C-alpha positions as CSV (number, residue, x, y, z in Angstrom):
1,M,32.5,-11.9,-9.5
2,E,29.4,-13.1,-11.2
3,Y,29.1,-12.2,-14.8
4,H,26.1,-11.4,-17.0
5,E,25.7,-10.3,-20.5
6,V,22.9,-7.8,-19.8
7,A,22.0,-6.0,-16.3
8,V,18.5,-4.5,-16.4
9,I,18.3,-2.1,-13.4
10,G,14.8,-1.7,-12.3
11,G,11.9,-4.2,-12.4
12,G,9.0,-1.9,-13.1
13,P,6.9,-2.8,-16.2
14,G,9.6,-1.4,-18.6
15,G,12.5,-3.2,-17.1
16,S,10.4,-6.5,-16.6
17,V,9.3,-6.5,-20.3
18,C,12.7,-5.6,-21.5
19,A,14.5,-8.3,-19.5
20,S,11.7,-10.9,-20.3
21,E,12.3,-10.2,-24.1
22,L,16.1,-10.4,-23.9
23,A,15.9,-13.7,-21.9
24,K,13.3,-15.2,-24.4
25,G,15.9,-14.2,-27.2
26,G,18.8,-16.2,-25.4
27,A,20.5,-13.3,-23.8
28,N,22.2,-14.0,-20.5
29,V,20.5,-11.3,-18.4
30,A,20.0,-10.2,-14.9
31,L,17.2,-8.1,-13.5
32,F,17.6,-6.1,-10.3
33,D,14.8,-4.8,-8.2
34,H,14.3,-4.9,-4.5
35,S,11.0,-3.3,-4.0
36,H,8.2,-5.7,-5.1
37,P,5.4,-6.1,-4.3
38,R,4.8,-2.3,-3.6
39,E,2.2,0.2,-4.3
40,K,3.6,2.9,-6.6
41,P,2.6,6.7,-6.1
42,C,1.0,6.9,-9.4
43,G,-2.5,7.6,-10.9
44,G,-2.5,4.3,-12.8
45,A,-4.1,5.3,-16.0
46,I,-2.8,3.8,-19.3
47,T,-4.2,4.7,-22.8
48,E,-5.6,2.2,-25.2
49,R,-2.7,1.8,-27.2
50,I,-1.4,-0.6,-24.6
51,F,-4.0,-3.3,-26.2
52,K,-2.0,-3.0,-29.5
53,E,1.3,-4.0,-28.1
54,F,0.6,-6.2,-25.2
55,K,-2.0,-8.8,-24.1
56,I,-3.4,-7.4,-20.7
57,P,-4.9,-10.2,-18.6
58,R,-8.2,-9.2,-17.0
59,E,-7.0,-9.9,-13.5
60,I,-4.6,-6.9,-13.5
61,V,-7.2,-4.4,-14.7
62,E,-9.2,-2.5,-12.2
63,K,-11.5,-0.9,-14.6
64,Y,-11.7,-0.5,-18.4
65,V,-12.1,3.3,-19.1
66,D,-15.2,4.2,-20.9
67,W,-15.3,8.0,-20.6
68,L,-13.1,10.9,-20.7
69,I,-14.2,13.9,-18.6
70,L,-12.5,17.3,-18.7
71,E,-13.4,20.4,-16.8
72,N,-11.9,23.9,-16.8
73,Q,-11.6,26.5,-14.0
74,N,-14.9,28.2,-14.7
75,G,-16.7,24.7,-14.3
76,D,-17.2,24.2,-18.1
77,S,-16.9,20.5,-18.9
78,I,-17.1,18.0,-21.8
79,K,-17.7,14.2,-21.5
80,I,-16.5,12.0,-24.2
81,H,-17.7,8.3,-24.4
82,K,-15.7,5.5,-26.1
83,K,-15.7,2.0,-24.8
84,N,-12.3,0.5,-23.8
85,M,-10.5,3.8,-24.3
86,G,-7.9,2.7,-21.7
87,I,-7.5,1.0,-18.3
88,F,-7.0,1.9,-14.7
89,V,-4.6,-0.3,-12.7
90,M,-3.1,-0.4,-9.2
91,R,0.6,-0.5,-9.7
92,K,1.2,-3.2,-6.8
93,K,-0.7,-5.7,-8.9
94,F,0.1,-4.5,-12.4
95,D,3.8,-4.2,-12.0
96,Y,4.1,-7.5,-9.9
97,Y,2.6,-9.3,-12.8
98,W,5.0,-8.4,-15.2
99,L,7.8,-9.0,-12.9
100,K,6.6,-12.4,-12.1
101,E,6.3,-13.1,-15.9
102,A,9.9,-12.0,-16.3
103,I,11.2,-14.2,-13.6
104,K,9.4,-17.2,-15.5
105,T,11.8,-16.7,-18.4
106,N,15.5,-17.8,-18.4
107,L,17.0,-14.8,-16.6
108,T,18.6,-14.3,-13.1
109,F,16.6,-12.2,-10.7
110,Y,18.4,-10.2,-7.9
111,E,15.9,-8.9,-5.2
112,E,18.5,-6.1,-4.4
113,R,19.1,-2.6,-5.1
114,V,21.9,-1.4,-7.1
115,N,23.8,1.2,-4.9
116,E,26.8,1.8,-7.2
117,I,27.7,1.5,-11.0
118,T,31.3,1.8,-12.0
119,K,33.0,1.3,-15.3
120,D,36.1,-1.3,-15.6
121,K,37.4,-1.1,-19.0
122,N,34.8,-2.6,-21.3
123,F,32.6,-3.8,-18.5
124,W,30.0,-2.3,-16.0
125,I,30.4,-3.2,-12.2
126,L,27.3,-3.2,-10.3
127,K,27.3,-3.1,-6.5
128,T,24.5,-4.2,-4.3
129,N,24.7,-4.8,-0.6
130,K,25.3,-8.5,-1.1
131,R,27.4,-8.9,-4.2
132,K,29.3,-7.4,-7.2
133,I,28.1,-8.2,-10.8
134,K,30.2,-7.8,-13.9
135,S,28.1,-7.1,-17.1
136,K,28.8,-6.2,-20.7
137,V,25.6,-4.1,-21.3
138,L,23.8,-2.0,-18.9
139,I,20.1,-1.0,-19.2
140,G,18.5,1.6,-17.1
141,A,14.9,1.3,-16.2
142,D,15.3,2.7,-12.8
143,G,12.9,5.7,-13.0
144,C,13.4,9.2,-12.0
145,P,15.8,10.1,-10.7
146,S,17.9,7.3,-12.1
147,L,21.2,6.3,-10.9
148,T,21.8,4.6,-14.3
149,R,21.3,7.9,-16.3
150,K,23.6,9.8,-13.6
151,T,26.3,7.4,-14.4
152,V,26.3,7.0,-18.2
153,L,25.0,10.7,-19.1
154,R,23.6,13.2,-16.8
155,P,20.4,13.6,-14.6
156,I,17.6,15.3,-16.1
157,P,17.4,19.0,-15.0
158,N,15.1,20.3,-12.4
159,N,13.3,22.5,-14.8
160,L,12.3,19.4,-16.8
161,L,10.7,17.6,-13.8
162,G,7.2,17.4,-12.6
163,H,6.1,16.8,-9.2
164,C,3.0,14.7,-8.6
165,V,1.1,14.2,-5.2
166,G,-2.0,12.1,-4.4
167,Y,-4.0,9.5,-2.4
168,H,-5.4,6.1,-2.8
169,L,-8.6,6.6,-1.0
170,S,-10.2,3.2,0.0
171,H,-14.0,3.0,-0.9
172,E,-16.6,0.3,-1.1
173,K,-17.0,-1.3,-4.3
174,E,-20.7,-0.5,-4.5
175,K,-20.2,3.1,-3.7
176,I,-17.7,3.4,-6.6
177,E,-20.2,1.8,-9.0
178,E,-23.0,4.0,-7.7
179,K,-21.3,7.4,-7.7
180,F,-18.6,7.1,-10.5
181,L,-18.6,6.4,-14.2
182,N,-15.5,4.4,-15.5
183,A,-14.2,7.7,-16.3
184,L,-10.7,9.4,-16.8
185,E,-11.5,12.5,-15.0
186,L,-9.4,15.6,-15.5
187,Y,-9.6,18.9,-13.8
188,F,-7.6,21.8,-15.3
189,L,-8.5,24.3,-12.4
190,G,-5.7,26.9,-12.1
191,K,-6.1,29.5,-9.4
192,P,-7.1,29.3,-6.6
193,Y,-6.2,25.7,-6.3
194,V,-2.9,25.6,-8.2
195,D,-0.8,27.6,-10.7
196,T,-0.5,24.9,-13.2
197,G,-1.1,21.3,-13.9
198,Y,-4.2,19.3,-13.4
199,V,-6.1,17.2,-10.8
200,W,-7.1,13.6,-11.6
201,I,-9.8,11.3,-10.2
202,F,-9.5,7.7,-11.2
203,P,-12.1,5.1,-9.8
204,K,-10.7,1.7,-9.3
205,L,-12.3,-1.5,-7.7
206,N,-11.9,-0.7,-4.1
207,Y,-9.9,2.7,-4.2
208,V,-10.4,6.1,-5.8
209,T,-7.1,7.6,-6.8
210,V,-7.1,11.4,-6.4
211,G,-3.9,13.3,-7.4
212,L,-2.4,16.6,-8.6
213,G,0.4,17.1,-11.0
214,A,2.4,20.1,-11.8
215,R,6.0,21.6,-12.5
216,L,8.7,20.7,-9.9
217,G,9.0,23.6,-7.7
218,T,5.4,24.7,-7.7
219,K,4.5,25.5,-4.2
220,N,2.0,24.0,-1.7
221,L,0.9,20.9,-4.0
222,K,-0.3,18.9,-1.0
223,Q,-2.4,22.0,0.3
224,S,-3.8,22.5,-3.1
225,L,-4.9,19.1,-3.6
226,D,-6.6,18.9,0.0
227,K,-8.2,22.2,-0.9
228,F,-9.6,20.6,-4.1
229,I,-10.8,17.5,-2.1
230,S,-12.4,19.8,0.7
231,L,-14.1,22.2,-1.8
232,H,-14.7,21.0,-5.2
233,P,-18.0,19.7,-6.1
234,A,-16.6,16.5,-7.9
235,S,-15.0,15.5,-4.4
236,K,-18.5,15.4,-2.8
237,R,-18.6,11.8,-4.2
238,L,-15.7,10.8,-2.2
239,S,-16.5,8.7,1.0
240,K,-14.9,9.3,4.5
241,I,-11.4,10.5,3.6
242,S,-8.3,9.3,5.3
243,F,-5.3,11.2,4.5
244,D,-2.8,8.7,5.9
245,N,-1.7,7.2,2.5
246,F,-0.4,10.5,1.0
247,H,2.1,9.9,-1.7
248,S,4.5,12.0,-3.7
249,H,7.0,11.4,-6.7
250,L,8.9,12.9,-9.5
251,I,8.3,12.2,-13.2
252,P,10.0,13.8,-16.2
253,E,7.9,16.8,-17.5
254,I,10.0,17.7,-20.7
255,S,9.0,21.2,-22.0
256,D,12.0,21.6,-24.2
257,Y,11.9,19.3,-27.4
258,K,15.7,19.6,-27.8
259,F,16.0,17.2,-24.6
260,F,15.0,14.3,-26.9
261,D,17.9,15.0,-29.3
262,L,20.0,13.5,-26.4
263,P,21.2,9.9,-26.7
264,T,19.4,7.0,-25.2
265,T,22.0,4.6,-26.0
266,G,25.9,4.6,-26.0
267,K,28.5,1.9,-26.7
268,N,27.2,-0.3,-24.1
269,W,24.1,1.2,-22.3
270,I,20.4,2.0,-22.9
271,L,18.1,4.1,-21.1
272,I,14.4,3.4,-21.2
273,G,11.0,4.6,-19.7
274,D,11.3,7.5,-17.0
275,A,15.1,7.1,-16.9
276,A,15.1,8.2,-20.7
277,G,12.7,11.0,-19.9
278,H,10.0,9.1,-22.1
279,V,6.8,10.4,-20.5
280,N,4.0,12.2,-22.5
281,S,4.7,15.9,-21.5
282,I,1.1,16.9,-21.6
283,T,-0.7,13.8,-19.8
284,G,2.1,12.5,-17.7
285,E,1.6,9.0,-18.8
286,G,4.6,6.8,-18.8
287,I,3.9,3.1,-18.6
288,Y,2.9,2.7,-22.2
289,Y,6.4,4.3,-23.1
290,A,8.4,2.2,-20.7
291,M,6.9,-1.0,-21.7
292,T,7.0,-0.4,-25.5
293,G,10.6,1.1,-25.0
294,G,11.7,-1.9,-23.2
295,K,10.4,-4.3,-25.9
296,L,12.2,-2.1,-28.4
297,A,15.5,-2.0,-26.7
298,A,15.5,-5.8,-26.2
299,K,14.8,-6.1,-29.9
300,A,17.7,-3.7,-30.9
301,Y,20.1,-5.7,-28.7
302,L,19.1,-9.0,-30.0
303,E,19.5,-7.6,-33.5
304,G,23.2,-6.9,-32.6
305,N,23.1,-3.2,-32.6
306,I,21.8,-1.3,-29.6
307,K,21.9,2.0,-31.4
308,L,18.9,0.7,-33.4
309,F,16.9,1.6,-30.4
310,E,17.1,5.5,-31.2
311,T,15.4,4.8,-34.5
312,Y,12.7,2.3,-33.0
313,W,11.5,4.5,-30.3
314,R,11.6,7.7,-32.4
315,N,9.5,5.9,-35.1
316,K,7.3,4.3,-32.7
317,Y,6.4,7.3,-30.2
318,G,9.0,10.0,-30.9
319,G,6.1,12.3,-32.0
320,D,4.5,12.2,-28.6
321,M,7.9,13.2,-27.0
322,Y,8.9,16.0,-29.4
323,Y,5.2,17.5,-30.2
324,G,4.3,16.9,-26.6
325,A,7.2,19.0,-25.3
326,R,6.5,21.8,-28.0
327,L,2.6,21.8,-27.0
328,Q,2.9,21.5,-23.2
329,K,3.4,25.2,-22.2
330,W,1.0,26.3,-24.6
331,F,-1.7,23.7,-23.8
332,Y,-1.2,24.3,-19.9
333,K,-1.9,28.1,-20.0
334,T,-5.2,28.3,-18.0
335,S,-6.8,30.6,-20.7
336,V,-6.0,28.1,-23.4
337,I,-7.2,24.8,-21.9
338,G,-10.1,26.8,-20.6
339,L,-11.2,28.0,-23.9
340,L,-10.6,24.7,-25.6
341,I,-12.8,22.9,-23.2
342,K,-15.6,25.6,-23.5
343,L,-15.4,25.5,-27.2
344,S,-15.4,21.9,-27.4
345,Q,-19.2,21.8,-25.7
346,K,-20.3,23.0,-29.1
347,N,-17.7,21.8,-31.4
348,N,-17.1,18.1,-32.0
349,A,-14.1,18.6,-34.1
350,L,-12.3,20.4,-31.3
351,K,-13.8,17.7,-28.9
352,N,-12.1,15.1,-30.9
353,I,-8.8,17.1,-30.9
354,L,-8.9,17.2,-27.2
355,Y,-9.6,13.4,-26.9
356,N,-6.6,12.6,-29.3
357,I,-4.3,14.8,-27.2
358,I,-5.4,13.3,-24.1
359,N,-5.6,9.5,-25.4
360,P,-3.6,9.5,-28.7
361,P,-4.3,6.4,-30.8
362,S,-1.1,6.7,-32.3
363,S,2.0,8.9,-32.0
364,Y,1.3,12.8,-32.2
365,D,3.3,13.2,-35.4
366,K,0.9,10.8,-37.2
367,I,-2.1,12.2,-35.9
368,I,-1.1,15.8,-36.7
369,F,0.0,14.9,-40.4
370,N,-3.2,12.8,-40.9
371,K,-6.8,13.7,-40.5
372,F,-6.0,15.5,-37.1
373,L,-4.8,18.6,-38.8
374,F,-7.6,19.0,-41.3
375,N,-10.2,18.5,-38.6
376,A,-8.5,21.3,-36.7
377,L,-9.1,23.7,-39.6
378,K,-12.6,23.5,-39.0
379,V,-12.3,25.0,-35.5
380,P,-12.2,28.8,-35.1
381,L,-8.3,28.9,-35.0
382,N,-8.4,32.8,-35.4
383,F,-10.0,32.8,-32.0
384,L,-6.9,30.6,-30.4
385,I,-4.0,32.1,-32.1
386,N,-4.1,35.1,-29.7
387,F,-3.2,32.7,-27.0
C-alpha cells in the first residue's frame, strides 16, 4: 500500500493551494481530484481581498470588477464605483490554473476520486477505483457535501445549506462590452420571483453568468430564475438565451453562528473551504476563504501543530463567519434590504456600509469595531431598529 504523510482530498483552489504550500514546505503530500478541467456551477465572483493574499495572473481573470449595483424589489437601486474591487473568473480556467501550479511542486497527484475513507489505528486508508493509499493526516477540501467531513465529524445540517442555480450564457464579447458595465449586479427581489436570496448577473469575457441563490428547500428556484430572465428589465440586455447549460449546486449557508464553534481540526485531520462551512453567509462567496484557509492549514501543519489552524482562520476571517451568520436572517428580510438600498440612495454612510458588507476589505469584526460602526451611527438607525 502506498503511503503519504498528508492526503488532500479535492483539487479546487483551496485544496490545490494547501497541497502546493505543503509540498513547498517539504511534506510528502498526495492530492486527489478526478474532475479537472471542468466548469463549476458557480457565479465566479471574488472580492478584492484576493489581491492581498495571492498573485492572480491576468490570464485567469475574465474581468476586473469596477462597479457594485444593488437593486431591491421595488426597483430602487444604487451604483458604487471603485476600480478593481474584485474579479470575475470562469472556474474551469481559474481552478485548473491552481491545480497545475500545485502539480509543478514536489507532490503526488492522483487524478482519481476518493470513494471511501476508513481509519486504521493512527492512519487513514483512502480507497479509489484504482488503489488504496495510507496517510497520516487527512485534509478535506472536497466541497459540499464532503465525504471527508462525513467521515471525521458529521455533515452540515440541511437547514444550514444553500441552493444555487444558474446559467453561463454565451455572448459575443462586443455585446458584453456594449451592454454591461464591469459590475457585480445583485438583485434582492423577493416575491413574486423568489421568497428569499438574490439574483446575480456577472459579465465575463464571452459569457454572462446569471444565477439565483436561496436557502435549501426553497421551492421552484429554476422557475424563479427563468421568470427573472424573461421578465426583469435587467435581462433585456441578454442575447438570445439558451437554457441548455443549466447548473445547480449546494453551498454552506450558515445562519447559526454557533456552528463555527465546531472544530475544523482533530488529532490527524483538517477541514477547509466549503467542507469546513467557510462561506460568507451573506454573499455566498467561498473561493477566498478556501484558498486562504488552505494556506493557513498548510502553515499550521508545517509548524508541527495542526490545531493552530483553529486560531489562524478565526483570526484571519472568523469575523466574516460569526458576524455573517448573525446578520444573515436580518439582512435578507425583504423589508430590511429593500429599505437599506432605498435609504442608501441619499446617504453615503449607509451606502458605504452596504459596500463593506458585500465586499469586505477585511474581516467583519475588524470593520465593525473600526470606522464602520461609527459611520453607522450617522444613519437613521431608529428607522431600522423596528425591523
